[in-house]
N, C-alpha and C positions, 0 to 999 in steps of 0.2 A: 083144503079149506080150514080144517082144524089147526093145521100148522100155522096158517096165517093168523088165525084168531089168537093162538098162543103167543105168537110173535108180537102181535098188536098189544096184547095184554102186558107182556113183559116190557115193551117200550113205554107204554103208558105208566106202568108202575115206576120205571126208572125216572121218567119226567117228574112225576109227583114227588118222589123221594128227593131228587136233587133240588127241585124248586123249593121244597120245604126247608132243606138245609141252607140254601142260599138266602131265603127271605126271612127266616126266623132269626130274631136278634139273639145274641149270646145271652146265656142265663145270667141274670143280674144278681149281684150280691143282695142278700135279703135283709141285712141289718137296717136300722133307721138311716134313711138317706139312700139306701138301695144302690150305692156305688155311683150315684149321679152327682151333678154339680148344680145347685140351685139356691135361691135366696137373694138377699140384697146386702151390698156393702156400701150403701150410701153413694157418694160420688165416684167411688172406686169399684162399683159393681162390675164393670166391664174392663177393668184393668187387672193385669195379673198381679197377685200378691208377690211381695218380695221373696226371693228364694231363701231358704234356710238350710242348715246342715241336715235337718230331719227330712225336709221335702224340697228338692231343688227346683221344682216347677209345679204349677197348678193347671188343671184342665180349665178350659173356658166355661163361663157360666152358661148353662143350658136353659134354665127357667128362672125368670125373675119378674117381679112386678115393677121394678124400677124402669122408667122410660129410657129409651135409647136416644140420646141427644144427637148422635151422629152415626146412623146405621152404616154409612159407607166406610167407616174407619176399620182398621184391622184390630184384632184382639191384642190387648195391651195398651191401646189408646183410650183416652177418656171417652165414655159414651159409645164405645164400639159394640157392634152386634155380636152375640155369642155364636160360636161355630162348633165344628167337630161332628163326628159321625153320630155321637149320642144325641145331637139336636135333631136327628131324623131329617136330613136334608131332602127336600122334595126332588131336587135334581138327581141325587144319588138313588133314591127309591125308584123314580121314574126310569132312570137309565137301566137299573137292574131288571125291573119289571118288563121293560121293552125288549131287552135282550132275550129273556126267557120266553116271553110271549111270542116273539118273532121266530124262535126256534122250535116251538112245540109242533107247529104244523108240519115242518120238515121232518121232525122226529117220527111223528105218527104215520107219515106217508112213506117212511123208509128212506128218505133222502139225506138223513143226518141233520145235525144242528145247523150246519152251514148251507143246507138246501141242495147239496149235490156235489160234494168233493169226491166224485168218482166212486161212490159206494163206500169208501173209507173204512172197510174192514168189518162190516157186519155189526153184531151187537156189542162186541168188545170195543170196536172203533167208536160206536155211539157213546158208550160210557166214558171213553177217553175224551171225546169232544166235549161232553157235558162238564167233566171234571176240569178241563182246561178253562172253559168259560167261567165256571164258578171261581177258580183261583184268580183269573185275570180281573174279574169284577170286584172281588174282595180286595185285591191289591190296589185297584183304582180308588175304592172307597177309603182305604187306609191312607192313600196318598192325599186325597182331598182333605181328610181330617188332619193330617200332619201339616198341611199347608196352613190351615186355619189356626193350628196350635204352634206355629213357628215362632210366635212372639213370646214364648214362655220365658221364664226368668233368665236374665243375662248371666254373665260370668261372675264368679265369686260367691261367697256365702255370707249370710247375715245371721248365723245361728247365735243365740245368746244363751250359752250353756253356763252351768255353775250351780244354780239352785236345784233342789230335788225336782226331777221330772221336767222342769220348765226353765225359763230364762232367768238371768240374774235379776233380783228384785230391783225395782227402780229404773230399769232400762226403758228407753224411750221407744219411739216408733222405728219403722224401717228406714232404709237409706234415703238420703235427701233426694229431692227431685221427683218423688213419686207423685203422679198427678192426682189432684183432687183432695179436698179436705184441708183442715187447718193444722195447727201445730201438733206435735206428738203428745200423746197422753202417757203419763207415768204409770207403768204397770208394776205392781208390787207382788211379793210372794203370796199374799192373801188372794190377789186376783187370780194367780195361776192355780192356786188350790181350788178356787171357785170354778175355774174352767174345767179342771179334772172332774169335779163333782158333777157339773152339768153334763159332761160326756157320759158318765156312768148313769146318771138319773134319766137322761133322755132315752138311753137304750133300755133302761128298766121300764119306763113308762110306755115305750114302744112295745115291749114284750107283753105288758099287761093290757095293751090297747086302752090306756088310760088317757083320754083326751084332756081331762081337767088338769092332770099333772103336766102334760105337754104344754098347755096354755100358760102354766106358771113358769115354764123353763124357756119358752121360745117366743119369737114374734108371731103375730097372727098369720103372716105369710107362711112361715115355716110350718105352723100348725096345719094350715090348709093343705100343704104338700104331703105331710105325714098322714093326714086324714084320707087323701086320695089313695095313697099307697096301701093303707090298711083296708080301705074299701075294695081295692083290687085283690088283696089277699082273700077277703071274705068271698068275693065272687068266684075265685079259683078254688075255694074250699080248702085253704091251707092256713097255717098259722106259724109265723116266725118267732123264734125265741132266741134272745141274746143274753148271755149270762157271763159272770166272772170277767167283767171288762177291766183290763189292766192297762194303764198308760205306761208304755215302755220308754218313750222318749218324746220330748216336746221342746219347742222354742218359739220365740216371738218372731213373726214375720214383719208386722207393722202395726202401729197404733196412731190414731189421729182423732181430731175433733171436727164436728160439723155443726155449727150453731149450738143447739141445746143437747146434742148427742155426742157420745164418745164411742169410738170403735176400737176393737183390737182383733187382729187376725193372727191365729196361732196355728203352727204346724204341729200335728200330733200323730205319733205312731202308737197304735194300741192293738192289743190282742184280745180275743174273746172266744167264747163258745157260741157258734152261730149255726142254728139248725132250724129247718123248716119241715113241718109234719103236715100230713093231710088230716082230715077230720077223723080218720080211723086210727091216728097215732103213728102211721108209717112215715119214716124219714124219706123225704123226697129231695132234699138238698142240704148240704152241710153235714155237720157231725156234732154230737154232744160229748165227744171225747177228744177230738183233735182240734186244737186251737187255730183260729183264723187270724191273720195279721192284716191290718189296714193302715194306710197313711193318708191323711186328709188335712186340708186347711179348714178350720172352723173359725167363723167370724162372730164376734159377740158385740152387742150394743147396749148402752145404758144411758140414763140421764146422769149428769155429774153427781157422784155420791150415791147413786142408786145401785140396784143389783143388775148383774149382767144377764142378758137374754141371748140365746142362740139366734142369729139372723141369717147365716149362710153356711153351706157346706160345699167344698170343692175337693175333687179328687186330685191325688198326686200320682207320680210314677211309682212303679213297684220298688219296694225297698231292697237293698242288697242283702239284708239278713236281719234276724231278730236281735235287737240290741238288748243288753241287760237292763233291768229296771234301775234307774238312777236313785241314789239316796237310800 
């Protein structure tokens, strides 16, 4: 009897452990933006930014207050719906939950995850079956996400290199034929310097949890997202700190006008010290001595002649290496 109880307890512990691993999302990056893709790019919100040498593709928009004019379109088309695993697909979550839920009964009754593949080798066989299912499900989730992101930037690069850190002053928008918006907006060296300053100041305001400063640097939509993330940190009893932000490389993806607004999307590769501590000061994520590297598309908006505000952040693929600081 005791042996059966111990076996039951071991099986139950294995189920809980594997389910937790499968259902818990990967630890998100904690800097401002949290490694997600959100905000608005006007008429181009659901169109992929033009590729650059700094960032060859962009992740789909996961959260935006911009209405979707054509939910049935694929990512990369105007008005298309956002996709990707980061969007927390209901189908993917339900599929994974169903698989695990359906297998728990068989596990606890000793028939294995598949309900009775001839005993399948006892406890080690049980763990092997669970591991296989977890790997298969994660592979399927990645496949669904990759299909949604298949419309990432096309061939060729549109990097505008030359000026310190950013594109050549006076360069226009991205490649012709990009859907949505009016003519390109001329982006000067002073604009690029302002983009770099906003990058650093946003991370500083995020670290200080200074909502007033964020309101001066970002659109109301972005401020609301940052506020949500800071509230989540508070509820978890942690505090994220980002310091010594350095722009390593950047270039212009595209710029355009829409009525009384001007937009610019810039690919930026930057490094920083990114560390999260609990209320007792213990480091729970990141490091205050080892630098973290990130590559993102940041979109800025302004009234003609006005100051730029951050209106969207989108993630890019992993960089091949840390580039030296230009200029």
